[in-house]
C-alpha positions as CSV (number, residue, x, y, z in Angstrom):
1,M,8.5,32.5,0.5
2,L,8.3,29.7,-2.1
3,T,10.6,27.5,0.1
4,W,8.4,28.2,3.1
5,L,5.3,27.1,1.1
6,G,7.2,24.0,0.1
7,L,8.2,23.2,3.7
8,S,4.6,23.7,4.9
9,V,3.5,20.5,3.1
10,Q,5.5,18.5,5.7
11,A,2.4,19.1,7.9
12,V,0.5,16.5,5.9
13,P,2.4,13.5,7.3
14,L,3.4,15.3,10.6
15,A,-0.1,16.6,11.5
16,G,-2.7,15.6,8.9
17,L,-2.3,11.8,9.4
18,P,-2.2,12.0,13.3
19,L,-5.2,14.3,13.3
20,L,-7.3,11.9,11.2
21,L,-5.7,8.8,12.8
22,P,-8.8,7.9,14.9
23,L,-10.9,7.9,11.7
24,I,-8.3,5.9,9.8
25,R,-8.0,3.4,12.6
26,Q,-11.7,2.9,12.6
27,D,-12.0,2.6,8.8
28,L,-9.1,0.2,8.3
29,G,-9.3,-1.6,11.7
30,L,-5.8,-0.7,12.8
31,S,-4.6,-1.5,16.3
32,Y,-2.6,1.0,18.4
33,V,0.5,-1.0,17.7
34,Q,0.0,-0.8,14.0
35,A,-0.8,2.9,14.3
36,G,2.4,3.5,16.3
37,S,4.5,1.6,13.7
38,L,3.4,4.2,11.1
39,A,5.1,7.0,12.9
40,S,8.2,4.8,13.7
41,A,8.6,3.9,10.0
42,N,8.6,7.5,9.0
43,L,11.0,8.8,11.6
44,L,13.4,5.8,11.2
45,V,14.0,6.6,7.5
46,Y,14.0,10.3,8.2
47,A,16.7,10.0,10.9
48,L,18.9,7.7,8.8
49,M,18.7,10.1,5.8
50,Q,19.8,13.2,7.7
51,V,23.5,13.0,7.0
52,P,23.1,11.9,3.3
53,A,20.6,14.7,2.8
54,G,23.1,17.2,4.3
55,Y,25.8,15.8,2.1
56,L,23.6,16.2,-1.0
57,A,22.7,19.8,0.0
58,D,26.4,20.6,0.1
59,R,27.1,19.2,-3.3
60,Y,24.0,20.1,-5.3
61,S,21.3,22.7,-5.4
62,P,19.4,22.6,-2.0
63,R,16.4,24.3,-3.7
64,R,16.1,21.4,-6.2
65,L,16.3,18.9,-3.4
66,V,13.5,20.6,-1.6
67,V,11.5,20.5,-4.9
68,A,12.1,16.7,-5.2
69,G,11.1,16.2,-1.6
70,V,7.9,18.1,-2.0
71,L,6.9,16.3,-5.2
72,G,7.5,12.9,-3.7
73,L,5.8,13.7,-0.4
74,M,2.7,15.1,-2.1
75,G,2.5,12.3,-4.7
76,L,2.4,9.9,-1.8
77,S,-0.2,12.0,0.0
78,I,-2.5,11.6,-3.0
79,L,-1.8,7.9,-3.1
80,L,-2.6,7.6,0.6
81,A,-6.2,8.5,-0.1
82,F,-6.6,5.3,-2.1
83,T,-5.1,2.9,0.4
84,R,-7.2,0.1,1.8
85,Q,-4.7,-2.0,3.9
86,Y,-2.3,-1.4,6.7
87,W,0.8,-2.5,4.7
88,Q,0.0,0.1,2.0
89,I,0.1,3.0,4.6
90,L,3.2,1.6,6.2
91,A,5.0,1.6,2.8
92,I,3.9,5.2,2.2
93,E,5.3,6.2,5.7
94,F,8.7,4.7,4.8
95,F,8.9,6.8,1.6
96,W,7.5,9.8,3.4
97,G,10.5,9.7,5.7
98,F,12.8,9.6,2.7
99,F,11.3,12.5,0.9
100,M,10.9,14.6,4.1
101,S,14.7,14.2,4.6
102,L,15.2,15.8,1.2
103,M,13.3,18.9,2.4
104,F,14.2,20.0,5.9
105,T,18.0,19.9,5.9
106,P,18.4,21.3,2.4
107,A,15.8,24.0,3.2
108,M,17.8,25.0,6.3
109,S,20.8,25.4,4.0
110,V,18.8,27.6,1.7
111,F,17.7,29.9,4.5
112,I,21.2,30.1,6.1
113,L,22.8,31.1,2.8
114,W,20.4,34.0,2.6
115,F,21.5,35.4,6.0
116,S,24.7,36.8,7.3
117,P,26.7,34.6,9.7
118,K,25.6,36.7,12.7
119,R,22.0,35.7,12.0
120,H,22.5,32.0,11.3
121,T,20.8,30.9,14.5
122,T,17.7,32.9,13.6
123,A,17.8,31.6,10.0
124,S,17.9,28.0,11.2
125,T,14.5,28.5,12.9
126,L,12.8,29.5,9.6
127,P,12.3,26.0,8.3
128,I,10.5,25.1,11.5
129,V,8.3,28.2,11.1
130,G,7.4,27.1,7.6
131,T,6.4,23.6,8.8
132,N,4.3,25.1,11.6
133,L,2.4,27.3,9.2
134,G,1.5,24.1,7.4
135,I,0.5,22.5,10.6
136,L,-1.8,25.5,11.3
137,A,-3.4,25.1,7.8
138,V,-3.8,21.3,8.1
139,N,-5.4,21.4,11.5
140,L,-7.9,24.1,10.5
141,L,-8.8,22.8,7.1
142,F,-8.6,19.0,7.4
143,P,-11.7,18.8,9.7
144,V,-13.6,21.2,7.4
145,I,-12.9,18.9,4.4
146,V,-13.7,15.8,6.3
147,N,-17.1,17.2,7.5
148,R,-17.9,18.2,3.9
149,F,-17.2,14.8,2.3
150,D,-17.8,12.6,5.5
151,T,-14.6,10.7,5.0
152,W,-10.9,11.1,5.9
153,R,-9.5,10.6,2.3
154,P,-10.2,13.9,0.4
155,P,-8.0,16.2,2.5
156,F,-4.9,14.2,1.4
157,V,-5.8,14.7,-2.2
158,V,-6.5,18.4,-1.8
159,F,-3.3,19.2,0.0
160,G,-1.3,16.9,-2.2
161,A,-2.4,18.8,-5.3
162,A,-1.7,22.1,-3.6
163,G,1.8,20.9,-2.6
164,I,2.6,19.9,-6.1
165,I,1.8,23.4,-7.3
166,F,4.1,24.8,-4.6
167,A,6.9,22.5,-5.7
168,L,6.5,23.6,-9.4
169,G,6.5,27.2,-8.3
170,L,9.8,26.8,-6.4
171,L,11.3,24.9,-9.3
172,F,10.5,27.5,-12.0
173,F,10.5,30.7,-10.1
174,G,12.8,30.1,-7.1
175,R,16.5,30.8,-7.1
176,D,19.5,29.6,-5.1
177,A,21.4,32.1,-2.9
178,A,25.0,32.6,-3.8
179,S,27.2,30.6,-1.4
180,R,29.4,32.6,1.0
181,S,31.7,29.7,1.5
182,T,34.9,29.7,-0.4
183,G,36.3,26.4,1.0
184,P,36.0,22.9,-0.4
185,K,32.8,20.9,-0.2
186,I,32.4,18.7,2.9
187,R,33.9,15.2,2.5
188,L,32.3,12.1,3.9
189,D,35.4,11.4,6.1
190,V,34.7,14.7,7.9
191,I,31.6,13.1,9.5
192,R,33.9,10.8,11.5
193,D,35.7,13.7,13.0
194,V,32.4,15.4,14.0
195,F,31.5,12.5,16.2
196,S,34.8,13.0,18.2
197,Y,33.4,16.1,19.9
198,K,31.6,15.5,23.2
199,Q,29.4,18.6,22.5
200,V,28.0,16.8,19.5
201,W,26.9,13.8,21.7
202,I,25.4,16.2,24.2
203,C,23.3,17.8,21.5
204,Y,22.3,14.4,20.2
205,G,21.1,13.5,23.7
206,L,19.1,16.7,24.0
207,Q,17.6,16.1,20.5
208,F,16.8,12.5,21.4
209,V,14.7,13.7,24.4
210,R,13.2,16.7,22.7
211,F,12.4,15.2,19.3
212,G,11.1,12.0,20.9
213,V,8.7,13.8,23.2
214,V,7.6,16.3,20.6
215,Q,7.0,13.8,17.8
216,G,5.3,11.4,20.2
217,I,2.9,14.1,21.4
218,M,2.4,15.4,17.8
219,F,1.4,11.9,16.6
220,W,-0.7,10.8,19.6
221,L,-2.2,14.1,20.8
222,P,-5.2,14.0,18.5
223,T,-6.0,10.4,19.5
224,L,-5.7,11.4,23.2
225,L,-8.0,14.4,22.8
226,I,-10.6,12.7,20.6
227,N,-10.7,9.2,22.1
228,V,-9.8,9.8,25.7
229,K,-10.7,13.4,26.5
230,Q,-13.8,13.3,24.1
231,F,-12.9,16.5,22.2
232,P,-14.6,16.9,18.8
233,L,-12.5,16.8,15.7
234,Q,-13.0,20.4,14.8
235,L,-12.0,21.6,18.3
236,T,-9.0,19.3,18.3
237,G,-7.8,20.8,15.0
238,V,-8.2,24.4,16.4
239,I,-6.2,23.5,19.5
240,I,-3.3,22.0,17.6
241,A,-3.4,24.8,15.1
242,S,-3.1,27.3,17.9
243,Q,-0.2,25.3,19.4
244,A,1.6,25.5,16.0
245,V,1.3,29.3,16.0
246,I,2.9,29.5,19.4
247,T,5.6,27.0,18.5
248,G,6.6,28.8,15.4
249,A,6.8,32.1,17.2
250,S,8.7,30.6,20.1
251,N,11.3,29.1,17.8
252,I,12.2,32.6,16.4
253,F,12.1,34.1,19.9
254,G,14.3,31.3,21.3
255,G,16.8,31.9,18.5
256,Y,16.8,35.6,19.2
257,L,17.4,35.2,22.9
258,S,20.2,32.8,22.3
259,E,22.0,35.3,20.0
260,K,21.3,38.4,22.1
261,F,22.4,37.1,25.5
262,K,24.9,34.5,24.3
263,K,23.4,31.8,26.7
264,P,21.8,29.2,24.5
265,T,22.3,26.5,27.2
266,L,20.1,28.5,29.6
267,V,17.4,28.8,26.9
268,I,17.6,25.0,26.3
269,A,17.5,24.2,30.1
270,V,14.4,26.3,30.7
271,S,12.7,24.9,27.6
272,M,13.5,21.3,28.6
273,L,12.2,21.8,32.1
274,M,8.9,23.3,30.8
275,L,8.6,20.4,28.3
276,L,8.9,18.0,31.2
277,V,6.3,19.7,33.3
278,T,3.7,20.2,30.5
279,T,4.1,16.6,29.2
280,A,3.6,15.2,32.7
281,L,0.4,17.2,33.1
282,L,-1.3,16.1,29.9
283,V,-2.6,12.7,31.1
284,P,-4.0,13.5,34.6
285,L,-5.8,16.7,33.7
286,N,-9.4,16.3,32.6
287,S,-10.6,19.9,32.6
288,M,-11.0,21.1,29.0
289,G,-9.6,24.6,29.9
290,L,-6.5,23.2,31.7
291,V,-5.8,20.7,28.9
292,I,-5.9,23.4,26.3
293,L,-3.7,25.6,28.5
294,V,-1.0,22.9,28.9
295,I,-1.0,22.2,25.1
């Protein structure tokens, strides 16, 4: 539970900043190109740090890595509330990507070690569920705080302080699972051998499409709804929060189907097809009900 709470704070950069991006752009005078570079900076560092983060999780306590990631992420969240220029937010996004990488992969290691090998697929979905719980909270509470203070800055301070409390709770009261592995720790030269398997490259291709579409929609969807579809901020938050609930539940359900029927490729194929259809429908639809349904 403590690890879940720690992971939930990833929602601040993943959902909080995109939700309030229209207000931030207006306040700081950012162009669409500058706004897009914020997401790119975060994801670039996050992607480059995945292998090092996995290596560190194999050698050291993954729980403590999660704690370090949460503390860094939340400290930067509080700092974001005091930014006045584009380059300041860009620098924060770079470091957000670094600290996020210390959270997700190590947290997945924490969850997997608590489950039997037969349930590793289901266990690997739990970090995503934790993140989506945070996205739910962010999208419901950020608009309320913004309306209360009439500015986009206080939500980052409130959630930053809460995240620091979660991190300290995980540090002092959490514990690591006993590793079931009796073999040696992974070596850096093993990474080269991993890339020799074509299945790995196929998975990377799928992830390139899935992660690109999902992250692109997550970052720009609030701007699309508020600036183009003319949705109010409060309604936009409720819609994205509802999406997070469905996404979290679907991750567990997809993992369960993959394990039960032993056909993960079929689950992936159907999911990718539906992702294609729903993404294509987002732009031409103008009916509020249909847009909400597609999301």
